[in-house]
N, C-alpha and C positions, 0 to 999 in steps of 0.2 A: 504494500500500500504506500503510495507516494503522493506528493502534492499537497494541496490545501487541506484535505481531509486529515491527513496524518498530523499536520501542524496544529489543527484545531483540537484533535484528540490529545496531543501532548500538552497543549496549554490548559485544556480543561482538567487533565489529570494533575498537573502541578498546582493549579488553583485549589482543587478539591482536597488534595493531601495537605497543603499548607493551611487551609482553613480548619481542617480537622484537628491538627496539632495546636493551633491557636485556641480553638474552642475548648479543648481538654485542659489547657493551662488556666483558663478563665473560669472554671467551675467554682462557685463560691462555697465555702464550707469545707473544702478539702485541703489538707496540708501535706507537704512532702517532707517536712522536718519533724522527726519524731519527738525531739525534746520540746519544741515549741507547742506541738499538739498536746503533749502530756501536761505541760503547764496550763494550757488553756482548759483542758478537761478537769484538772484539779481545781482551778479557780472558779469554774462554772458549775462544778458538781455533776457534770455529764460524763457518761461512760466513753471510753476510748475504743474505737473500732479500728483494727489494724489489718491491712491487706498486704500480703507479700506477693510479689510477682517477679517474673524474670523477663527482662526486655533484651532481646538480642539485636 
């Protein structure tokens, strides 16, 4: 596949993947620093939910 269709698909893919990563970083209420999240949970009296994952 060559020509304008290939370029359009490439641009669309780049935009969609970049938007997805930006959206994930902007989720309110989620923390990536364990110590900060632990302190916040202690100060508010709320439980701490921890998710472990492997990103390759």
